[in-house]
C-alpha positions as MATLAB code, in Angstrom:
seq = 'XXXXXXXXXXXXXXXXXXXXXXXXXXXXXXXXXXXXXXXXXXXXXXXXXXXXXXXXXXXXXXXXXXXXXXXXXXXXXXXXXXXXXXXXXXXXXXXXXXXXXXXXXXXXXXXXXXXXXXXXXXXXXXXXXXXXXXXXXXXXXXXXXXXXXXXXXXXXXXXXXXXXXXXXXXXXXXXXXXXXXXXXXXXXXXXXXXXXXXXXXXXXXXXXXXXXXXXXXXXXXXXXXXXXXXXXXXXXXXXXXXXXXXXXXXXXXXXXXXXXXXXXXXXXXXXXXXXXXXXXXXXXXXXXXXXXXXXXXXXXXXXXXXXXXXXXXXXXXXXXXXXXXXXXXXXXXXXXXXXXXXXXXXXXXXXXXXXXXXXXXXXXXXXXXXXXXXXXXXXXXXXXXXXXXXXXXXXXXXXXXXXXXXXXXXXXXXXXXXXXXXXXXXXXXXXXXXXXXXXXXXXXXXXXXXXXXXXXXXXXXXXXXXXXXXXXXXXXXXXXXXXXXXXXXXXXXXXXXXXXXXXXXXXXXX';
ca = [
      -4.525   27.644   14.830;
      -8.262   27.438   14.412;
      -9.464   29.051   11.208;
     -12.549   31.090   10.472;
     -14.457   28.038    9.279;
     -14.088   26.410   12.686;
     -15.320   29.520   14.393;
     -18.425   29.668   12.221;
     -18.888   25.898   12.415;
     -20.596   25.359    9.082;
     -19.986   24.185    5.548;
     -21.689   25.546    2.454;
     -23.309   22.800    0.419;
     -25.353   23.714   -2.620;
     -25.934   27.155   -1.099;
     -27.326   25.681    2.124;
     -25.635   26.090    5.504;
     -24.866   22.662    6.958;
     -23.617   22.392   10.531;
     -20.100   21.056   10.736;
     -21.127   18.714   13.516;
     -23.878   17.224   11.323;
     -21.302   15.828    8.915;
     -19.145   14.447   11.717;
     -22.105   12.907   13.498;
     -23.448   11.383   10.286;
     -20.084    9.847    9.433;
     -19.660    8.560   12.978;
     -23.159    7.116   13.127;
     -22.673    5.312    9.832;
     -19.313    3.933   10.937;
     -20.659    2.754   14.302;
     -23.444    0.883   12.520;
     -21.067   -0.765   10.020;
     -17.767   -1.247   11.869;
     -17.474   -4.993   11.259;
     -18.235   -4.608    7.532;
     -15.721   -1.767    7.176;
     -12.999   -3.814    8.829;
     -13.883   -6.883    6.792;
     -13.467   -4.868    3.606;
     -10.114   -3.654    4.917;
      -8.930   -7.164    5.795;
      -9.978   -8.535    2.413;
      -7.883   -5.894    0.650;
      -4.889   -6.547    2.914;
      -4.935  -10.271    2.151;
      -3.783   -9.584   -1.404;
       0.035   -9.747   -1.711;
       1.193   -6.466   -3.222;
       4.976   -6.392   -3.517;
       5.609   -3.558   -5.971;
       8.146   -5.731   -7.788;
       5.556   -8.407   -8.614;
       3.461   -7.096  -11.488;
       1.049  -10.036  -11.487;
       0.158   -9.475   -7.835;
      -0.285   -5.781   -8.516;
      -2.717   -6.593  -11.306;
      -4.753   -8.766   -8.918;
      -4.870   -5.821   -6.503;
      -5.868   -3.448   -9.292;
      -8.848   -5.607  -10.257;
      -9.940   -5.804   -6.632;
      -9.692   -2.018   -6.256;
     -11.746   -1.519   -9.418;
     -14.432   -3.649   -7.768;
     -14.359   -1.491   -4.623;
     -14.886    1.652   -6.686;
     -17.596    0.163   -8.878;
     -19.477   -1.006   -5.798;
     -19.934    2.733   -5.041;
     -21.097    3.567   -8.557;
     -17.726    5.077   -9.434;
     -16.699    4.579  -13.063;
     -13.413    2.688  -12.775;
     -10.799    1.331  -15.132;
      -7.248    0.035  -15.123;
      -4.700    2.373  -16.701;
      -1.571    1.048  -18.368;
       1.312    2.536  -20.331;
       4.449    0.791  -21.545;
       6.194   -1.143  -18.782;
       4.290    0.581  -15.974;
       2.482   -1.469  -13.376;
      -1.273   -0.930  -13.619;
      -2.866    2.088  -12.008;
      -6.575    2.378  -11.238;
      -8.627    5.379  -12.310;
     -12.058    6.304  -11.051;
     -14.499    9.121  -11.811;
     -17.579   10.266   -9.919;
     -19.452   13.328  -11.168;
     -21.841   15.081   -8.806;
     -24.740   17.067  -10.316;
     -24.241   20.775   -9.698;
     -20.668   20.441   -8.432;
     -18.247   23.041   -9.730;
     -15.032   21.760   -8.190;
     -13.126   18.519   -8.766;
     -10.814   16.804   -6.289;
      -8.430   14.089   -7.426;
      -7.569   11.549   -4.736;
      -4.187    9.821   -4.956;
      -3.403    6.629   -3.045;
      -0.973    3.815   -3.841;
      -2.003    0.215   -3.267;
       1.374   -1.467   -3.821;
       3.648   -2.284   -0.906;
       7.201   -2.885    0.187;
       8.617   -6.417   -0.013;
       8.344   -8.545    3.113;
      10.634  -10.899    5.039;
       8.046  -13.173    6.681;
      10.581  -14.546    9.171;
      10.819  -11.080   10.736;
       7.066  -10.749   11.263;
       5.157  -11.921   14.318;
       2.355  -13.063   11.990;
       1.868  -13.646    8.258;
       2.143  -10.201    6.587;
      -0.555  -11.172    4.066;
      -2.897  -12.819    6.561;
      -3.990   -9.781    8.583;
      -4.632  -10.153   12.283;
      -6.164   -7.823   14.841;
      -4.365   -7.437   18.156;
      -5.750   -5.919   21.344;
      -3.196   -3.117   21.185;
       0.468   -2.811   20.226;
       2.629   -5.849   19.599;
       5.443   -4.143   21.540;
       3.208   -4.110   24.604;
       2.489   -7.820   24.309;
      -1.029   -7.428   22.908;
      -2.498  -10.776   21.877;
      -4.174  -11.689   18.594;
      -7.963  -11.617   18.967;
      -9.813  -14.760   17.922;
     -13.057  -13.222   16.643;
     -12.632   -9.444   16.809;
     -15.490   -8.547   14.466;
     -18.152  -10.345   16.498;
     -18.658   -7.706   19.180;
     -17.672   -4.212   20.252;
     -14.512   -2.954   18.562;
     -11.947   -1.013   20.564;
     -10.357    1.890   18.630;
      -6.991    1.058   20.204;
      -6.933   -2.375   18.593;
      -4.491   -2.688   15.713;
      -4.473   -4.453   12.373;
      -1.126   -6.065   11.536;
      -0.445   -6.631    7.827;
       1.658   -5.269    4.995;
       0.189   -2.007    3.666;
      -2.267   -1.750    6.559;
      -1.044    1.820    6.980;
       0.980    2.439    3.814;
      -1.241    2.812    1.896;
      -4.381    0.685    1.584;
      -6.362    1.858    4.617;
      -6.837    5.472    3.396;
      -8.706    4.078    0.388;
     -11.155    2.316    2.701;
     -11.538    5.510    4.763;
     -12.396    7.592    1.686;
     -14.820    5.049    0.234;
     -16.537    4.681    3.602;
     -16.799    8.474    3.864;
     -18.637    8.429    0.531;
     -20.940    5.682    1.844;
     -21.671    7.683    4.991;
     -22.432   10.913    3.132;
     -24.782    9.164    0.754;
     -26.567    7.339    3.568;
     -27.238   10.660    5.315;
     -28.052   12.567    2.107;
     -25.170   14.983    2.681;
     -22.933   14.410   -0.297;
     -20.418   14.093   -1.750;
     -20.724   17.645   -3.058;
     -17.605   17.817   -5.202;
     -16.652   15.864   -8.321;
     -14.168   13.109   -7.547;
     -11.377   11.538   -9.513;
      -9.170    8.700   -8.284;
      -5.629    7.919   -9.378;
      -4.455    4.832   -7.502;
      -0.849    3.911   -8.216;
       0.646    0.419   -8.277;
       4.393    1.116   -8.254;
       5.027    3.874   -5.708;
       7.106    1.604   -3.480;
       9.292    0.778   -6.502;
      10.130    4.473   -6.924;
       7.349    5.274   -9.428;
       9.655    4.704  -12.412;
       6.834    4.963  -14.953;
       4.514    7.398  -13.206;
       5.279   10.245  -15.610;
       4.622    7.945  -18.579;
       1.277    6.895  -17.076;
       0.243   10.473  -16.382;
       1.194   11.672  -19.841;
      -0.602    8.775  -21.523;
      -3.832    9.503  -19.650;
      -3.560   13.259  -19.170;
      -7.080   13.807  -20.541;
      -8.564   12.018  -17.507;
      -6.730   13.984  -14.843;
      -8.223   17.490  -14.861;
      -8.908   18.604  -11.298;
      -8.733   21.667   -9.080;
      -6.649   19.954   -6.395;
      -4.878   16.639   -5.882;
      -5.290   15.218   -2.379;
      -2.567   12.738   -1.474;
      -3.675   10.233    1.173;
      -0.311    8.893    2.300;
       1.896    9.019    5.377;
       1.168    9.376    9.111;
      -0.420   12.083   11.189;
       1.737   14.170   13.525;
       3.537   12.337   16.341;
       1.517   14.382   18.845;
      -1.686   12.884   17.452;
      -2.637   16.039   15.545;
      -3.937   16.125   11.956;
      -1.526   17.324    9.308;
      -1.638   19.059    5.940;
       1.669   18.748    4.106;
       2.439   21.058    1.205;
       5.655   19.685   -0.211;
       8.248   16.929   -0.249;
      11.955   16.815   -0.877;
      13.200   14.996   -3.946;
      15.563   12.036   -3.763;
      18.324   10.327   -5.704;
      21.418    8.290   -4.853;
      24.739    7.085   -6.182;
      27.269    4.344   -5.567;
      30.917    5.364   -5.745;
      33.912    3.040   -5.634;
      37.503    4.234   -5.292;
      39.899    1.770   -6.904;
      43.448    1.010   -5.771;
      45.660   -1.920   -6.692;
      44.271   -4.944   -8.494;
      44.278   -6.980   -5.283;
      44.567   -6.661   -1.494;
      48.184   -5.986   -0.518;
      50.327   -6.487    2.615;
      50.299   -3.223    4.594;
      53.969   -3.599    5.529;
      55.272   -4.155    2.028;
      52.868   -1.715    0.400;
      51.959    0.880    3.040;
      52.886    4.301    1.568;
      53.304    2.558   -1.781;
      49.892    1.326   -2.843;
      47.064    3.886   -2.933;
      44.714    3.377    0.015;
      41.151    3.504   -1.334;
      39.586    3.715    2.130;
      41.631    6.774    3.077;
      40.988    8.372   -0.287;
      37.251    7.760   -0.010;
      37.207    9.323    3.457;
      39.010   12.389    2.136;
      36.671   12.628   -0.862;
      33.599   12.494    1.368;
      35.121   15.135    3.640;
      35.558   17.366    0.593;
      31.839   17.079   -0.157;
      30.314   18.155    3.190;
      31.426   19.836    6.404;
      30.710   18.975   10.030;
      27.335   20.737    9.966;
      26.087   18.884    6.898;
      26.568   21.843    4.596;
      27.487   20.636    1.126;
      30.777   21.981   -0.243;
      30.187   21.037   -3.883;
      30.423   24.094   -6.132;
      27.001   25.442   -7.161;
      25.051   22.974   -4.997;
      22.866   25.677   -3.423;
      22.605   27.962   -6.462;
      18.990   27.036   -7.255;
      17.766   26.782   -3.656;
      15.280   29.472   -2.707;
      15.385   31.005    0.770;
      12.875   29.610    3.255;
       9.718   31.699    2.822;
       8.110   33.715    5.571;
       5.011   31.524    5.354;
       7.121   28.397    5.830;
       8.942   29.916    8.793;
       5.612   30.876   10.317;
       4.299   27.317   10.034;
       7.509   25.984   11.584;
       7.221   28.468   14.462;
       3.558   27.492   14.933;
       4.555   23.870   15.494;
       4.641   22.201   12.074;
       6.925   19.549   13.550;
       7.090   17.879   16.946;
      10.599   19.259   17.375;
      11.335   17.883   20.838;
      10.154   14.354   20.118;
      11.820   14.128   16.703;
      15.186   14.798   18.360;
      14.837   13.159   21.771;
      13.130    9.927   20.692;
      16.042    8.697   18.515;
      18.626   10.161   20.934;
      19.829   13.271   19.057;
      21.353   16.121   21.088;
      20.853   18.776   18.399;
      20.390   19.064   14.642;
      23.538   18.553   12.581;
      22.622   21.668   10.602;
      23.490   23.840   13.575;
      23.086   24.072   17.362;
      20.184   26.497   17.073;
      18.578   25.218   13.858;
      15.126   23.702   14.424;
      14.202   20.368   12.862;
      11.800   22.079   10.466;
      14.517   24.326    9.066;
      17.015   21.468    8.724;
      14.705   19.410    6.507;
      13.830   22.371    4.276;
      17.328   22.476    2.799;
      19.001   19.862    0.584;
      21.077   17.132    2.191;
      23.976   14.863    1.246;
      23.775   11.691    3.321;
      26.330    8.895    3.591;
      24.131    5.809    3.503;
      26.820    3.159    3.802;
      30.546    2.455    3.628;
      32.405   -0.695    2.611;
      36.188   -1.145    2.747;
      38.505   -3.813    4.096;
      37.657   -5.596    7.348;
      37.012   -4.552   10.949;
      36.646   -6.376   14.249;
      38.341   -9.689   15.104;
      38.864  -10.413   11.405;
      40.846   -7.257   10.702;
      43.843   -7.877    8.450;
      47.065   -5.906    8.135;
      46.300   -5.221    4.526;
      45.597   -2.359    2.159;
      42.171   -2.907    0.522;
      41.933   -2.895   -3.235;
      38.755   -0.804   -3.217;
      36.440    1.247   -1.008;
      32.791    2.014   -1.735;
      30.140    4.380   -0.448;
      26.425    4.753   -1.031;
      25.539    8.442   -1.067;
      21.989    9.751   -0.976;
      20.716   13.209   -1.819;
      17.535   14.910   -0.674;
      16.795   17.945   -2.790;
      14.367   20.834   -2.480;
      12.124   22.669   -4.978;
      14.092   24.467   -7.676;
      16.880   21.895   -7.846;
      17.352   19.684  -10.903;
      18.437   16.049  -10.686;
      20.411   16.400  -13.927;
      22.226   19.502  -12.692;
      22.925   17.856   -9.322;
      24.561   14.864  -11.015;
      26.679   17.178  -13.178;
      27.832   19.149  -10.112;
      28.760   16.013   -8.154;
      30.650   14.517  -11.106;
      32.543   17.775  -11.669;
      33.482   17.935   -7.986;
      34.937   14.426   -8.009;
      36.943   15.277  -11.136;
      38.353   18.410   -9.459;
      39.677   16.158   -6.680;
      41.888   14.488   -9.274;
      39.865   11.430  -10.200;
      39.262    9.875  -13.572;
      35.620    8.745  -13.551;
      34.451    5.456  -15.029;
      31.076    3.736  -15.082;
      32.683    0.261  -14.926;
      35.631   -1.620  -13.472;
      38.974   -0.198  -14.653;
      41.161   -2.249  -16.973;
      44.745   -3.131  -16.110;
      46.003   -0.552  -18.564;
      43.784    2.151  -16.999;
      45.135    1.341  -13.528;
      48.691    1.879  -14.776;
      47.773    5.090  -16.593;
      45.619    6.810  -13.949;
      46.686    7.016  -10.286;
      43.197    8.026   -9.066;
      40.132    6.181  -10.390;
      36.522    6.521   -9.228;
      33.687    4.332  -10.505;
      30.244    5.955  -10.282;
      26.796    4.486  -10.749;
      23.722    6.704  -10.322;
      20.451    5.120   -9.289;
      17.819    4.940  -12.012;
      15.160    5.695   -9.378;
      14.556    9.124   -7.950;
      12.611   12.285   -8.591;
      12.654   16.006   -7.986;
      11.090   17.870   -5.089;
       7.586   19.304   -5.332;
       5.631   21.885   -3.390;
       2.406   23.873   -3.423;
       2.140   27.579   -2.655;
       0.911   27.916    0.922;
      -0.998   31.043   -0.108;
      -3.093   29.260   -2.751;
      -6.803   29.793   -1.892;
      -7.625   26.088   -2.199;
      -4.898   25.280    0.308;
      -6.255   27.792    2.794;
      -9.711   26.281    2.353;
      -8.401   22.748    2.884;
      -6.501   23.740    6.012;
      -9.692   25.252    7.370;
     -11.661   22.056    6.711;
      -9.045   19.813    8.326;
      -8.665   22.151   11.281;
     -12.406   22.288   11.835;
     -12.795   18.523   11.549;
     -10.691   17.839   14.644;
     -10.602   19.004   18.218;
      -6.827   19.011   17.911;
      -4.825   21.706   16.071;
      -3.864   21.088   12.473;
      -0.124   21.054   11.821;
       0.757   22.589    8.460;
       4.045   21.223    7.143;
       5.553   23.414    4.395;
       8.043   20.754    3.249;
       8.314   17.170    4.433;
      11.837   15.860    4.922;
      10.949   12.608    3.189;
      10.067   12.076   -0.443;
       7.048   11.119   -2.517;
       6.797   11.019   -6.331;
       4.782   14.208   -6.597;
       7.041   16.082   -9.010;
       5.760   14.132  -12.049;
       2.178   14.906  -10.994;
       2.945   18.597  -10.703;
       4.958   18.689  -13.932;
       2.368   16.887  -16.059;
      -0.865   18.325  -14.650;
       0.206   21.686  -13.222;
      -2.322   21.153  -10.428;
      -1.738   22.128   -6.790;
      -1.608   19.281   -4.293;
      -1.689   18.659   -0.561;
      -0.992   15.578    1.536;
      -3.677   14.763    4.106;
      -2.684   11.622    6.057;
      -4.711    9.611    8.575;
      -2.613    6.711    9.935;
      -0.860    6.416   13.286;
       2.776    7.626   13.416;
       4.033    4.374   15.012;
       2.800    2.217   12.132;
       6.152    0.592   11.173;
       5.631    1.325    7.499;
       8.196   -0.340    5.205;
       9.236   -2.560    8.129;
       8.111   -5.800    9.691;
       4.893   -5.786   11.722;
       3.383   -2.829    9.889;
       0.144   -1.884   11.588;
      -2.874    0.397   11.667;
      -4.578    1.655   14.802;
      -8.288    1.171   14.126;
      -9.171    4.492   15.764;
      -7.114    6.264   13.099;
      -9.220    4.615   10.418;
     -12.359    5.842   12.182;
     -10.942    9.383   12.427;
      -9.972    9.255    8.753;
     -13.544    8.464    7.745;
     -14.787   11.556    9.568;
     -12.007   13.746    8.204;
     -12.610   12.801    4.591;
     -16.351   13.075    5.051;
     -15.823   16.730    5.998;
     -13.635   17.340    2.953;
     -16.018   15.647    0.508;
     -19.167   17.186    2.021;
     -17.978   20.694    1.220;
     -18.642   22.104   -2.240;
     -15.446   24.239   -2.242;
     -17.253   27.072   -4.038;
     -15.879   29.727   -1.699;
     -12.272   28.757   -2.353;
];
């Protein structure tokens, strides 16, 4: 899917035609001359513990990030609002530039369980390949030639600190070659994304005057599993609930009380079955009312290979999508989903008792698509449970309530979560970006209309009204959120070249 810009092979900068290969070669030459320094800067950033739940550690990271920006002459400051963890803001104005890009990255990370890591998650190491293949830790990897297939192992090596280094190095490379940047830059670097961005909207609203831009570029997530670059135009929203079905006040003998005491496990199973059918279609009244049909543009991108369909099914051992025997992966993740995340009732295995449990619980997650409202979703789910005959509480029932109501459900909605967000695939800036990404790689760009996963982009879209796109750089097998998170060094190198192409363009034709 090579675009016109690739065919012409040039970028327009300040009215002057600049060969596409010149930017790539300049970025590559700069990187080759500074590889050890680039990796050292990366390792120094990764050494800072960044559990999103630890505000003091996040503040230490924020100060370090401010220093990285200021070292490039970027005006930087820490942004705060209420109980939010600090964010970092940066601004770089380019004389003559008419367009402004805002770059979003988060520098916080998931919590770690050090005992499950092969090395200290906050003492980054470089291995001569993948840990799964037995690759050893290198003693002095920065002293000589660096292999692009080496990997850095550390928390947030891929999610999401390395894209910041790639972008800053791209700026260094463009300046060293006199080729840019040629667009105004703004940075919004979040410190609580891995905690669900609970205060992101508050931060954005408090500092709205700083956030004017033509396009937000989100540097998060992996490239395509086939090794191709990706541009992602939307994400599903997410929320979850815990539901507990109550029975008797205590566990009861199944002989004395079978057919007498309500069986919470059986009732929970029936309730779940009333919510979704065997194909995953949700049976809750009104659930799909606000869902728009999949657009022709989205279908076209899916047909053109937005997703690595075969691998996404075969690798985890899936015979076909639950949504239907003929439904492609891309279509299945473009509709909302009700997922059973966990069940808890009684005992199983050798410890099974002949007893009726006193309660049964389920964790239920929802992935929603653009147009759907979290508030309306919660109202629909609550109404459905009530129509099944349940009295709904937000706490444990009292003894009197157990005697009065034969069917009791306790519900607790998660305080985290956010709506879906998407950008119009026909927006001229999006077409321009796709062309730049496509031209920057020998491999085809994969345009993803809606990612199955979730990112907190709805608050950004709601507060700023600015289109966005996700342009990732890290390897797909990076183990993000898990133990032994890693970054393939070659992906960092490719990311420098990719962002150099984006920042070298002046975007005046878009």
